[in-house]
C-alpha positions as CSV (number, residue, x, y, z in Angstrom):
1,M,161.3,59.5,2.3
2,P,158.0,60.9,3.7
3,R,158.2,64.1,5.5
4,A,156.2,64.9,8.7
5,S,153.3,67.2,7.7
6,A,152.9,70.6,9.4
7,P,150.2,70.7,12.1
8,T,146.8,71.6,10.6
9,P,144.6,74.2,12.3
10,S,141.7,72.9,14.4
11,S,138.2,73.0,13.0
12,P,136.2,75.8,14.6
13,S,133.1,73.6,14.6
14,T,134.4,70.5,16.4
15,G,137.7,71.9,17.9
16,S,139.4,68.6,17.1
17,P,142.9,68.6,15.6
18,G,143.7,67.4,12.2
19,E,140.4,68.5,10.6
20,P,141.0,71.7,8.7
21,E,138.1,73.9,7.8
22,A,137.5,73.7,4.0
23,S,136.8,77.4,3.5
24,S,139.8,78.8,5.5
25,A,142.4,76.1,5.4
26,R,145.8,77.3,4.1
27,P,146.9,75.2,1.1
28,R,150.4,73.7,1.3
29,P,152.8,75.2,-1.3
30,T,153.7,72.8,-4.0
31,S,156.5,74.5,-5.9
32,C,160.0,75.8,-5.2
33,R,158.9,79.4,-6.0
34,S,156.6,79.3,-2.9
35,R,159.5,78.7,-0.5
36,R,158.9,81.9,1.5
37,T,155.2,80.9,1.9
38,A,156.4,77.4,3.0
39,E,158.6,78.9,5.6
40,A,155.7,81.0,6.8
41,W,154.0,77.8,7.9
42,R,156.6,77.4,10.6
43,R,156.8,81.0,11.6
44,P,155.9,81.3,15.4
45,S,153.5,83.9,16.5
46,R,155.9,85.9,18.7
47,P,156.4,89.6,18.8
48,G,159.7,91.0,17.6
49,R,161.9,89.6,14.9
50,S,160.7,86.6,12.9
51,T,162.2,83.3,14.1
52,R,161.0,81.0,11.3
53,R,162.7,77.6,11.1
54,R,164.6,77.4,7.8
55,L,164.4,74.3,5.7
56,P,167.5,72.1,6.2
57,G,169.4,70.6,3.4
58,P,172.0,71.1,0.7
59,S,169.8,73.0,-1.7
60,R,168.5,76.5,-1.8
61,C,165.1,75.3,-2.8
62,R,163.6,71.9,-2.5
63,A,160.5,70.8,-4.5
64,R,157.8,69.2,-2.4
65,S,154.7,67.4,-3.3
66,A,151.2,68.1,-1.9
67,T,151.7,65.4,0.7
68,G,154.9,67.0,2.0
69,T,157.4,64.5,0.5
70,S,160.8,65.6,-0.9
71,S,161.3,64.8,-4.6
72,W,165.0,64.0,-4.3
73,A,164.9,61.2,-6.9
74,A,163.4,63.5,-9.5
75,R,165.9,66.3,-8.9
76,P,168.4,66.8,-11.7
77,G,172.1,67.1,-11.2
78,R,174.5,65.4,-8.8
79,W,171.7,64.6,-6.2
80,A,169.6,62.7,-8.7
81,G,169.0,59.1,-7.7
82,R,170.8,59.6,-4.4
83,P,169.3,59.5,-0.9
84,P,169.3,62.8,1.0
85,P,172.6,63.5,2.7
86,R,172.9,63.5,6.4
87,H,172.6,67.3,6.7
88,A,169.3,67.2,4.9
89,P,167.0,65.0,7.1
90,A,163.7,64.0,5.6
91,V,161.8,64.9,8.6
92,D,161.9,68.4,10.2
93,A,163.4,68.4,13.7
94,P,160.6,69.1,16.2
95,S,160.9,72.4,18.0
96,R,161.0,72.5,21.8
97,S,157.8,73.6,23.5
98,R,157.6,76.9,25.3
99,A,157.6,75.1,28.6
100,A,160.7,73.1,27.7
101,R,162.5,76.2,26.8
102,S,161.6,78.0,30.0
103,T,162.9,75.1,32.1
104,C,166.3,74.8,30.5
105,R,167.0,78.5,29.9
106,P,169.4,80.0,32.4
107,S,168.5,83.2,34.1
108,R,169.7,86.4,32.3
109,P,171.7,89.1,34.1
110,A,171.0,92.7,33.4
111,S,172.1,93.5,29.9
112,P,174.6,96.5,29.4
113,G,173.7,96.6,25.8
114,P,171.5,94.9,23.2
115,L,172.9,92.1,21.1
116,R,171.0,89.7,18.9
117,S,170.4,86.4,20.6
118,P,171.7,83.5,18.5
119,T,168.8,81.2,19.7
120,W,165.7,83.4,19.4
121,G,165.7,86.2,16.9
122,G,163.3,88.4,18.8
123,R,165.0,88.2,22.2
124,R,168.1,90.1,23.2
125,S,171.3,88.7,24.7
126,A,173.6,90.3,27.2
127,L,177.3,90.5,28.0
128,I,178.8,88.3,30.7
129,P,180.6,90.6,33.1
130,G,184.3,90.2,33.1
131,Y,184.6,88.1,29.9
132,R,181.9,89.6,27.7
133,L,181.0,86.3,26.1
134,L,177.8,86.3,24.0
135,H,174.9,84.6,25.6
136,S,173.4,81.6,23.9
137,Y,170.2,80.7,25.6
138,G,170.3,77.0,25.2
139,C,170.1,74.3,27.9
140,P,173.2,74.6,30.2
141,A,175.6,71.8,30.6
142,G,174.2,69.4,33.1
143,G,170.6,70.7,32.7
144,Q,169.6,67.6,30.8
145,E,171.3,64.4,29.9
146,R,173.6,64.8,26.9
147,K,172.9,62.3,24.1
148,Q,175.7,60.2,22.7
149,A,177.1,61.9,19.6
150,A,176.4,59.9,16.5
151,P,179.1,59.7,13.8
152,V,178.9,62.7,11.4
153,R,180.8,64.1,8.5
154,I,183.1,67.0,9.4
155,A,184.9,69.2,6.9
156,V,188.0,70.8,8.4
157,V,189.0,74.0,6.4
158,N,192.3,75.8,6.9
159,N,194.6,77.4,4.3
160,F,197.5,76.2,6.6
161,F,198.0,72.5,7.0
162,P,201.1,70.3,7.3
163,P,203.6,70.1,5.8
164,R,203.3,73.8,6.2
165,P,204.5,74.8,9.7
166,G,202.5,76.9,12.1
167,G,200.4,76.7,15.2
168,S,197.0,76.6,13.5
169,S,198.3,74.2,11.0
170,H,199.3,71.6,13.6
171,L,196.1,72.2,15.6
172,A,193.9,71.5,12.6
173,D,195.9,68.4,11.9
174,H,195.6,67.1,15.4
175,L,191.9,67.8,15.6
176,A,191.2,66.1,12.3
177,K,193.0,63.0,13.7
178,R,191.0,63.0,16.9
179,Y,187.7,63.4,14.9
180,A,188.6,60.4,12.8
181,E,189.7,58.4,15.8
182,Q,186.2,58.9,17.3
183,G,184.6,57.3,14.2
184,H,183.6,60.5,12.3
185,E,184.2,60.9,8.6
186,V,186.7,63.8,8.1
187,L,187.7,65.8,5.0
188,V,190.4,68.4,5.2
189,L,190.3,71.2,2.7
190,T,193.5,73.3,2.5
191,A,195.8,75.2,0.1
192,A,198.5,73.5,-1.8
193,Y,201.9,73.9,-0.3
194,G,205.3,72.8,-1.6
195,G,205.3,69.4,-3.1
196,A,202.5,68.0,-1.0
197,P,200.1,65.8,-3.1
198,A,196.8,67.4,-4.2
199,D,194.8,64.4,-2.9
200,E,196.0,62.4,0.1
201,E,194.6,60.0,2.6
202,R,196.3,59.4,6.0
203,D,195.4,58.9,9.7
204,G,191.8,57.9,8.7
205,F,190.9,61.1,6.8
206,R,191.2,62.6,3.4
207,I,193.1,65.8,2.5
208,R,192.2,67.8,-0.6
209,R,194.7,70.6,-1.5
210,V,193.4,73.4,-3.7
211,P,195.9,75.0,-6.1
212,S,197.2,78.2,-4.5
213,W,199.4,81.2,-5.1
214,T,201.4,83.4,-2.7
215,L,201.5,87.1,-2.4
216,P,204.9,88.8,-2.7
217,K,206.5,89.2,0.7
218,T,206.0,92.8,2.0
219,R,206.3,94.5,5.4
220,F,202.6,95.3,5.2
221,A,201.8,91.5,5.2
222,A,204.6,90.8,7.7
223,N,206.5,89.0,4.9
224,F,204.2,86.0,5.7
225,D,203.8,83.4,3.0
226,I,200.1,83.0,3.1
227,G,198.8,80.8,0.3
228,F,195.6,82.0,-1.4
229,T,193.4,79.8,-3.6
230,I,191.2,82.5,-5.2
231,S,191.1,81.8,-8.9
232,P,188.4,81.3,-11.6
233,R,188.2,77.6,-10.8
234,A,188.6,77.7,-7.0
235,K,184.9,78.1,-6.3
236,R,184.0,75.1,-8.5
237,V,186.7,73.0,-6.9
238,V,185.6,73.8,-3.4
239,F,181.9,73.4,-4.1
240,D,182.4,70.1,-6.0
241,T,184.6,68.7,-3.2
242,L,182.2,69.7,-0.5
243,D,179.1,68.5,-2.4
244,A,180.7,65.1,-3.0
245,F,181.6,64.8,0.7
246,A,178.3,66.3,1.9
247,P,179.5,67.3,5.4
248,D,177.1,67.7,8.3
249,I,179.2,70.6,9.6
250,V,182.2,72.7,8.6
251,H,185.0,73.5,11.0
252,Q,186.9,76.5,9.7
253,H,190.2,78.0,10.8
254,G,191.2,81.6,10.2
255,Q,188.7,84.4,9.5
256,F,190.6,86.1,6.7
257,F,191.4,83.0,4.6
258,D,189.7,82.7,1.2
259,L,189.0,79.0,1.8
260,T,187.0,80.1,4.9
261,W,185.0,82.5,2.7
262,L,184.4,80.0,0.0
263,S,183.4,77.2,2.4
264,G,181.2,79.7,4.3
265,Y,179.4,80.6,1.1
266,W,178.9,76.9,0.3
267,A,177.5,76.4,3.9
268,R,175.1,79.3,3.4
269,R,173.8,77.8,0.1
270,R,173.5,74.3,1.6
271,R,172.2,75.3,5.0
272,V,175.1,73.7,6.8
273,P,176.3,75.0,10.2
274,T,179.8,76.3,10.6
275,L,182.3,76.6,13.5
276,L,185.1,79.1,13.1
277,S,188.3,79.1,15.1
278,I,190.2,82.5,15.0
279,H,193.9,82.2,15.6
280,T,195.1,85.7,14.7
281,R,193.8,89.1,15.4
282,L,194.1,91.6,12.5
283,E,196.2,94.1,14.4
284,S,199.7,95.6,14.1
285,P,201.4,96.7,17.3
286,L,204.2,98.5,15.4
287,S,202.2,100.5,12.9
288,R,199.0,102.5,13.5
289,F,198.5,102.8,9.7
290,N,198.6,99.1,9.3
291,S,196.2,98.6,12.2
292,M,193.8,101.1,10.5
293,V,194.0,99.2,7.2
294,Y,193.5,95.9,9.0
295,G,190.5,97.3,10.8
296,L,189.0,98.5,7.6
297,G,189.6,95.1,6.1
298,D,187.8,93.5,9.0
299,R,184.8,95.9,8.7
300,W,184.4,95.8,4.9
301,L,185.6,92.4,3.9
302,V,185.9,89.9,6.8
303,A,182.7,90.8,8.6
304,P,180.5,90.8,5.5
305,M,181.8,87.4,4.6
306,M,181.0,86.1,8.1
307,R,177.5,87.5,7.8
308,L,176.8,85.1,4.9
309,H,176.9,82.0,7.1
310,R,176.9,83.5,10.7
311,P,179.4,81.0,12.3
312,T,179.8,80.2,15.9
313,L,183.2,81.4,16.9
314,V,185.7,79.6,19.2
315,V,187.1,82.0,21.9
316,M,190.6,80.8,22.9
317,D,191.5,83.5,25.4
318,K,190.5,86.8,26.9
319,L,192.2,89.0,24.3
320,M,190.5,87.1,21.5
321,D,187.2,87.5,23.2
322,E,187.6,91.2,23.4
323,Y,188.6,91.3,19.7
324,I,185.6,89.3,18.7
325,Q,183.2,91.5,20.6
326,K,184.7,94.6,19.0
327,R,184.9,93.4,15.4
328,Y,182.4,90.6,14.8
329,R,179.7,90.4,17.5
330,R,176.9,91.6,15.1
331,V,177.6,89.1,12.4
332,I,178.0,85.8,14.3
333,R,175.7,83.3,15.9
334,G,177.5,82.9,19.2
335,T,180.7,82.1,20.9
336,V,182.2,79.2,22.9
337,A,185.4,79.2,25.0
338,I,187.8,76.4,24.0
339,P,191.5,76.8,24.6
340,V,194.3,75.8,22.2
341,G,195.3,72.1,22.6
342,V,198.7,70.5,22.5
343,D,200.1,67.0,22.7
344,P,202.3,67.0,25.8
345,E,203.9,63.6,25.2
346,K,205.4,64.7,21.9
347,M,207.2,67.6,23.6
348,R,208.9,65.5,26.2
349,G,211.9,63.2,26.1
350,G,214.1,65.4,23.8
351,D,217.8,65.2,23.7
352,G,219.4,68.6,24.3
353,A,222.9,67.3,23.1
354,V,221.5,67.0,19.6
355,T,220.6,70.6,19.4
356,R,223.8,71.8,21.0
357,S,225.9,69.7,18.6
358,S,223.9,70.9,15.5
359,H,224.4,74.6,16.3
360,D,227.8,74.3,18.0
361,L,226.5,75.7,21.3
362,G,228.8,73.8,23.7
363,D,227.8,74.6,27.3
364,R,226.5,78.1,26.6
365,P,223.2,79.0,28.4
366,V,220.4,78.9,25.9
367,I,217.5,81.4,25.9
368,L,215.1,79.7,23.5
369,S,212.6,81.6,21.5
370,I,210.2,79.4,19.5
371,G,207.8,80.6,16.9
372,H,207.6,82.7,13.7
373,V,209.0,86.2,14.1
374,I,206.1,88.5,13.1
375,P,205.1,92.0,14.3
376,Q,202.9,90.5,17.0
377,R,205.9,88.5,18.3
378,N,208.9,90.6,17.2
379,R,211.5,89.7,19.9
380,I,212.4,93.4,20.2
381,A,211.9,93.5,24.0
382,L,214.2,90.4,24.3
383,V,217.0,92.1,22.3
384,K,216.6,95.3,24.5
385,A,217.1,93.1,27.6
386,L,220.2,91.3,26.2
387,P,222.8,93.9,27.3
388,R,221.7,93.5,31.0
389,I,221.6,89.7,30.6
390,L,225.1,89.6,29.0
391,E,226.5,91.6,31.9
392,R,225.9,88.7,34.3
393,H,226.0,85.8,31.7
394,P,228.3,86.8,28.9
395,E,228.1,83.3,27.3
396,A,224.3,83.3,27.0
397,V,222.8,83.0,23.5
398,V,219.3,83.7,22.2
399,L,218.3,80.8,19.9
400,V,215.3,81.8,17.6
401,V,213.5,78.9,16.1
402,G,211.0,79.8,13.5
403,G,210.6,81.7,10.2
404,V,211.8,85.3,10.3
405,Y,209.0,87.4,8.7
406,H,209.9,90.6,10.5
407,D,213.7,91.1,11.0
408,E,213.6,94.4,13.0
409,F,215.0,92.6,16.0
410,L,218.2,91.6,14.0
411,H,218.8,95.2,13.0
412,L,218.3,96.3,16.5
413,A,220.8,93.7,17.8
414,D,223.4,95.1,15.3
415,R,222.9,98.6,16.6
416,M,223.1,97.6,20.2
417,G,226.2,95.4,19.7
418,V,224.6,92.1,20.8
419,R,224.2,90.5,17.4
420,H,226.8,87.8,18.4
421,A,224.4,86.6,21.0
422,V,221.4,86.1,18.7
423,L,221.2,83.0,16.5
424,A,218.2,82.7,14.2
425,V,218.0,79.2,12.7
426,G,214.7,79.5,10.8
427,A,211.8,77.0,10.8
428,Q,212.6,73.5,12.0
429,P,210.7,70.2,11.7
430,Q,208.1,69.6,14.4
431,S,209.9,66.4,15.4
432,T,213.1,68.4,16.4
433,I,211.3,70.8,18.8
434,P,211.6,68.5,21.9
435,D,215.4,68.6,21.4
436,Y,215.4,72.4,21.4
437,L,213.3,72.5,24.5
438,A,215.6,70.0,26.3
439,A,218.6,72.2,25.5
440,A,217.0,75.4,26.8
441,S,217.4,77.0,30.2
442,I,214.3,79.3,29.5
443,E,211.9,79.9,26.7
444,V,210.9,83.5,25.8
445,H,208.8,84.9,22.9
446,E,205.4,86.1,24.2
447,L,206.5,89.7,24.9
448,E,204.0,91.9,23.1
449,G,200.8,91.2,25.1
450,E,199.4,89.2,22.3
451,G,198.3,86.2,24.3
452,F,199.8,82.7,25.0
453,G,200.0,80.6,21.9
454,T,200.7,76.9,20.9
455,A,204.5,77.2,21.1
456,S,204.3,78.5,24.7
457,L,201.9,75.8,25.8
458,E,204.2,73.1,24.3
459,G,207.0,74.7,26.3
460,L,204.9,74.4,29.5
461,A,204.2,70.7,28.6
462,S,207.9,70.0,28.4
463,G,208.6,71.5,31.8
464,V,211.0,74.2,30.6
465,P,210.6,77.6,32.4
466,I,208.6,80.1,30.4
467,A,208.7,83.9,30.7
468,A,205.8,85.7,29.1
469,A,204.2,89.2,29.2
470,I,200.6,88.2,29.6
471,D,197.8,88.9,32.1
472,A,197.2,86.4,34.9
473,D,193.6,85.9,33.6
474,N,194.7,85.4,30.0
475,F,192.7,82.1,29.8
476,I,189.0,82.3,30.5
477,G,188.2,80.6,33.8
478,L,191.9,80.2,34.8
479,E,194.2,82.3,37.0
480,L,198.0,82.0,36.4
481,V,200.4,82.7,39.2
482,D,203.8,84.2,38.7
483,G,206.5,81.7,39.7
484,R,204.1,78.8,39.9
485,E,203.5,77.6,36.3
486,L,205.6,80.3,34.6
487,Y,207.2,83.7,35.1
488,L,204.9,86.6,34.3
489,V,206.8,89.7,33.0
490,P,205.2,93.1,33.7
491,F,204.4,95.4,30.9
492,R,206.2,98.6,30.2
493,D,204.2,101.7,31.5
494,G,201.6,102.7,29.0
495,T,202.2,99.8,26.6
496,T,201.4,96.2,26.1
497,S,205.1,95.3,25.6
498,A,207.3,93.6,28.2
499,D,209.5,95.8,30.3
500,P,213.1,95.0,29.2
501,V,214.6,95.6,32.6
502,A,212.1,93.3,34.3
503,L,212.5,90.7,31.6
504,A,216.3,90.8,32.0
505,D,216.0,90.3,35.8
506,T,213.7,87.3,35.3
507,V,216.0,85.7,32.8
508,N,219.1,86.3,35.0
509,R,217.3,84.7,37.9
510,V,216.6,81.6,36.0
511,L,220.1,81.4,34.5
512,E,221.6,81.5,37.9
513,D,220.0,78.1,38.7
514,P,218.4,76.5,35.6
515,A,217.8,73.1,37.2
516,G,216.2,74.7,40.3
517,A,213.9,76.9,38.1
518,R,212.9,73.9,36.0
519,A,212.1,71.9,39.2
520,A,210.1,74.8,40.7
521,V,207.7,75.5,37.8
522,G,208.0,72.3,35.7
523,G,205.7,70.2,37.8
524,P,202.8,72.7,38.1
525,A,203.2,73.6,34.4
526,R,202.8,70.0,33.3
527,E,199.8,69.6,35.6
528,L,198.2,72.7,34.1
529,I,198.6,71.3,30.6
530,E,197.3,67.8,31.6
531,R,194.2,69.3,33.2
532,H,193.1,71.8,30.6
533,F,195.1,71.9,27.4
534,T,195.6,68.3,26.1
535,L,194.4,67.6,22.6
536,E,192.1,64.9,24.0
537,R,190.2,67.4,26.2
538,V,190.2,70.1,23.6
539,A,189.0,67.7,20.8
540,A,186.3,66.3,23.1
541,R,185.0,69.8,23.7
542,H,185.1,70.6,20.0
543,L,183.1,67.5,19.3
544,E,180.5,68.5,21.9
545,V,180.0,71.8,20.2
546,L,179.9,70.3,16.8
547,A,177.2,67.9,17.9
548,D,175.2,70.8,19.3
549,L,175.4,72.7,16.1
550,V,174.5,69.7,14.0
551,G,171.6,69.1,16.3
552,G,170.4,72.7,15.7
553,T,171.2,74.1,19.0
554,V,173.7,76.9,20.0
555,P,176.5,76.0,22.4
556,D,176.3,76.9,26.1
557,R,176.8,80.6,26.7
558,D,179.6,80.3,29.2
559,A,181.4,77.1,28.2
560,R,184.6,78.0,29.9
561,V,187.6,76.0,31.0
562,D,186.9,74.0,34.2
563,R,189.2,74.8,37.0
């Protein structure tokens, strides 16, 4: 396919374009070894850092003839005889003129500190006051008519994927389904888990599971069964799978997963953009030593791997934004605010009698606690609040649903004499969660100031009262109100953990009148989810960002949740 030739310098004698002077015309490079010279042709004459436009495509070096055409057919290997993939267009995308850039670029506030701009290498970005989101000086939403996104190939990469339980696992699954429903080609690359097939097709997309192994469970790793794929053949499997699929963009989940690193390395080699959703902060609220080790791992391992492909990061809440600014702001391309999405309909219509019968609960008041027990969500504050709760409601029971990877709360319950009121049933199928929510009087597990995750959002969608120790401005662009959508528990002085006394008072108030509490906060909570956190809205925002990245632009600098 012919390639558009670079503009030739005007002749000094005639001044007409397209007539290069014979003595001073710069010859076009004709071999792969002259790649740097070829890129210099598109290097703009601006002061500061070079902002040359890199050659798109899946190869590190592309041979070109003197006329500027790509020799794909003559290239050996898997690309021989095949047309260029979608992520390697035959014609370079035209760059916007200086006038066009100036009309669509938003005004910049005073910068409190220099950061590299993800759009122009020589310019500097700033921090947005309050949220500290990285500026991306592209056209703002509404500044120009958005083009209809054409079908593209999207590779979704996550070490966690169903049947493995987990919030990021289910989010990746739901997003892959929505991408496929919109007509896009989707490949999921994940780690093998249990007896799941190595190659599977369902819901309109393909799943490729890479052979994996699991680290021994230790307290340092929170006893979490993370599947790793690193092996002598893993790189070949990942590269061959992605080369065969030839994605236009890679959507990664989890910054410390080896599949993220391998797919990022592939994207760097093939010049494919990447979008990275970070679900967990590498921090330990219970151990300063562990936090120090995690910080060193972020600095010496995770950040250098990010620097390879410079992804755009998805900011899910205020705490994650602060974490990204602290750890990764110098190695990424930009950020975009997109909250976690849930399917509210799947969380409604449960039968509480099924749960009560399964666990022989009778008519006891149920304090539900959904989610894996890890140091970041350890349930210790809930156990400390139990004696005060049991004084007024002696029949109450704490029902913990999720894998127990940190059992300190059980030992604490034994020492405090409340173990009889704590029932840990382990991880349960996703289809049974609505029954647990229907049986609950209140749901409590976000007590360490670690944000508001998928399980809590699903609780809001069901209408069950939620008690959580989070800031009112936890979500970027939203303001939560205590007693309106949920119950906000204050922090203990000098810590980010919930105050056990305040937590006990909140739980007791709800247990006094469970039906009244559900009626008071259930409606506003469901409305909040419908307006901002449904999978349809979240997937649509992801697709907008993916389309921007495929088109070569950086997402809007302050793409927050609309209120």
